N, C-alpha and C positions, 0 to 999 in steps of 0.2 A: 743742689738737690734737696738738702735739708731745709733750706730756706723755702723752696717750692712746696715741700710737704707741709711745712709749718703754716704757710699762707693758706693752703687748701684746707687744712684742719681748722684754721680760724674761720674761714668762710662757712665751712660745714657746721661748725659749732654755733656760729652766729645764726645760721638758718634754723637749726634745731631749737635754739633758745627762742627765736622769734615765734616758731610754731607753738612751743610750750606756753610762752607768754600770752599769745593770742588766745589760746584755748582756755588758759586760766582766767583771763579777763572776761571772755564771753560767757563761760559757764556760770560763774557767780551772778553775772548780769542777768542771764535768763532766769536763774533761780530767784533772784531778787524781784524781777518783774512778776514771776509767778506768785511769790509770797505776798507781794504788794497788791495783787489783783483783788479788788473788792468783791465780796460775795454778792451774787444777785439776790433779789428779794426772796425768792423761793428758798434759797440756801439759808438766808438769815432766819426766816420763819421756821424752817426745819430745825435749825440749831436751837432756837428758842423753844420750840415745841418739845424736843427731846432733851432739853437741858436739865441740869440738876436743880431740884427744888428742895425745900426743907423736909418734905415727906418722901424724898427719893427721886427717881428718874422715870420718865415715860418709857414704856416698852411695848412694842407691837401695836396692833390695831386697838383703838379706844372705843369704849361704849359710854364713857362718861357717867358711870354709876350703874349698879347692877339692876337688871330687870327683875322685879320681884314676882310678878305673875305671868302666866302664859296666856296671853290675850288671843282668843280665837279670831278676833276682828282684824288682827295685824298679821301680815304674811312674813314679817321680819321684825327685828328689834328696832326700837327707837334709838337714835344715836344723838347724844348731846355733843355738840361741837366744842369740847373742852378737853385739855390734857388730863389724864388720870393714870393710876397705877395699873399694872397688869391684871389685878383683880377687879378693876373698875372703880377703885376708890378715887374720888376727885381730889386734886390739889387745891390749896387756897390760892386762887389767882388774884392778883392785885388789879385795881381799877382806879381811875381818877374821875370816873363819871358819877354824877349825882344819881342818875337813873340809867344804868347800862342796858344794852340790848342783849338778849339771850337767843342762842341759835341752836336749832335741832334739825335732824333729818327724820321725817315721818314716812314710813313705808306705805304701800298700798293698803287701803281699807277694804274690808269685805262687805261693808255697809255703806250707804249713801252719805252718812255723816256720823261723826263720833265726838262725844263731848270730851274735852280735855280740861285739866286743872293745873294752874300754876300758883305755887305758894312760896312766899319769901319769908324767912324766919331770921330773927337776930341770933346772937351768940348764946342766948338763954333759951332758944327754941320758942320764943314768943313770936306770934304771928305779926308780921309787918304789913303784909298784903296777901290777898288771895283772890282768885277769880276763876270762874268756869266759863268756857266758851266752846263754840262748835268748830271742829276741824273740818274744813271743806276741801282742802287740797289733797290730792293723792296721785302719786307719791311726790315728795319734794322737800326742799329746805324751807323752814319757817323761821321767822324772826319775830320775837316777842318784845314789845316795847312797853315799859312801865308808864302808866299815866302820870301826867304832871301834877295831878291832884294829890298824890301821895308824897309824904316828906322825903327830902333827899337823903340818900345814904349818909351816915355819919362817918367822918374821917376817923380812921383808926379802928373802926368796928368791923368785926367779921360777920358775914351773913351766910345762910344756907338756903338754897332754892331747890324745889322739888317740882318736876314736871311729870304729870300723869295722864295717860290715856285711860279714860274710864270705860272699861270694856263691859262691866256689868254694874249698873248703879245700885243694885240690891246686894252686891258682894264686892266691896271696894278692895278686898284682899286680892282680887284678880287683876287689879290695875297694873298696867305696864308702866314702870317708873324709872326715870333717870334723875340724877341729882348732881349738884355742884356746890362749890363754896367760893366765896370771894371776900376781899377786904378792900375797903376804899382807903386810899392814901392821899395825902395832899400833893398838889402839883408844885414841883420845885420851880424856882425862878428860871433855871437853865432850861428845863423842859418847856416851860411856857414860852420862852423866847424862841426856842427851836420850832415849836408848833406854829407860832405866829408867822415865821419866815418861810415855812414849808409849803410846797404845793400839795394838792391832794395825794399825788403819788408819793411824794417825799414823806408825807405824814405817816404813811403805813410803815415806812422804814424807821421813822422816829419812834413810833409806838413799840415796834419790835425791839429796838435797842433799849427802850425803857422797861421792857419785860411786862408789857400791859397786854394781856391776851385778848380781853374783851374788845378793847379799842382797836387792836391790830385786825381782828377778824371783821369787825364792823366797817372799819375804814376800807379794807380790801374789798369787801362785798359792795360797798357803795361805789368804789372806784370802778369795779367791773361792770356795774349796772350803768354808770354814766359814760363809760368808754367801751361800748360793745365791739367796736372795730379794732381796738388795741389788742393785737395778738399776744403781746408779752403779758399784759395784765390778765388776759383770758387764761393763759397758761399758768400764771401764778395762782389764780383762783382754783383752777382744776387740780393743780398739784397739792394745794392746801386741803381740798376736799378729799383727795386720796389719802393724805395723812390721817384724816378723821375716820377712814375706813368705810366711806360711802361706797355703795355698789357701783360698778363701772358704768352701768346704764342709767345711773341716777341723774335726773335733770339738774343742771347747774344754775338755773334761775331760782329765785326765792320769792316768798310771799310774806309780807309784813302783817302781823296781827296786832293792832293797837289794843292793848288790854283795857277792859272796861274799868271805870271808876268804881269805888266801893258801893256807891249808891245804886249802881246798875246791877250789882251782883244778885240782888234778890229776884230780879226778873230774867236771869240769864238762861233759864231753861224754858 
């Protein structure tokens, strides 16, 4: 009898131990798989966007610089597509581009056209480039491209840019203004190797990992335009625009404005 009970107990104990062991093996495995799951592109960009920077962290919806004037020709504020503080103070974003692209959301205009001005300043507030041009799109995202005629940004130097909607040419204090800051850094050999081997889609992730905001946004925009049927890329672009605080009904397409050369500025109006 004692032997029978002892054998039964052994079988029961072995069964229980088997269950415990199976559970203990499966649970960490599932947790490990969860922890090892790579974040998707939207998650990576969101972590970068809200990540810590020397000037603090990004919080809430961004306007990329305070709007100084109340422009009656705009039904909403201009939005600079850059991370900034809760008060609208932009961070110094790093770039490896000689002439980076700049991105903005311009709301509906109450007039058929509105002049805008883009100014690039060095760390001493000395003008590097300025141009005035006519805003024709309403509403929507615009991309400003610096002309190749201007000198490349210098590595290690910080720059400040100012984008203004000129609501009243006789009273520039009424301009609607957003601004940002950037610093050009050298391209490391490791980053250069990664970019050479990366596909257009992979390059967005490479730029994000390298903490290069201007390149990340530009590469993602170009990817979305060249792959209009890719639902994943389309969703990534829409999610990033949502991070920027764009209105829900804002068009997700964008228009490029090649900025004029200095010689063309005199006849810009």
